[in-house]
C-alpha positions in Angstrom: 0.2 0.2 0.0 1.3 3.3 -1.0 2.0 6.1 1.8 -0.2 9.3 1.5 2.7 11.1 3.2 5.2 12.7 0.9 9.0 12.6 1.2 10.1 15.4 3.7 12.8 16.7 1.3 10.6 17.2 -1.5 7.9 18.8 0.5 10.4 21.3 2.2 11.3 22.4 -1.6 8.1 23.6 -2.1 7.6 27.7 -1.5 4.6 27.6 0.9 3.9 24.7 3.2 1.3 24.6 6.2 3.6 24.1 9.2 2.4 22.7 12.9 4.3 22.5 16.1 6.0 19.6 17.4 7.0 20.4 21.0 10.0 18.2 22.1 13.0 18.7 24.5 16.5 16.9 23.5 19.1 16.1 25.8 21.3 19.0 26.3 24.7 16.7 26.5 24.1 16.0 22.7 25.0 19.6 22.0 22.5 19.3 19.0 22.5 23.2 18.7 26.2 23.6 18.3 26.4 20.6 16.1 23.8 22.0 13.7 25.3 25.6 13.7 29.2 24.1 13.0 27.1 22.0 10.2 25.9 25.4 8.9 29.1 27.2 9.3 30.8 24.3 7.4 28.8 24.1 4.5 28.4 28.1 4.1 24.5 28.0 5.1 23.2 31.3 6.5 20.1 30.0 8.0 19.4 26.2 8.3 15.9 25.7 10.2 15.9 23.2 12.7 12.2 22.4 11.8 13.4 21.3 8.5 16.1 19.3 9.9 14.0 17.4 12.3 11.4 16.9 9.8 13.7 15.0 7.2 15.2 13.1 10.1 11.9 11.7 11.6 10.6 11.2 8.0 13.8 9.1 7.0 13.8 6.8 10.2 10.0 6.5 10.3 10.3 5.5 6.8 13.1 3.1 7.4 10.8 1.7 10.2 8.3 0.9 7.9 5.8 3.6 8.5 
């Protein structure tokens, strides 16, 4: 059965998309904010929306799990 959920990376490339809040706290020890900032600097990205990163990561993980 084909999924009705579009691929996150393709969806995020659209000019206008509806968004919803996904409240979550992450362990500070992972230093995810620092890693994301470093990634953006290393890749010469002015702005890297955390929500987009989370969307792609969760989409890939859930797809791998078969959802």
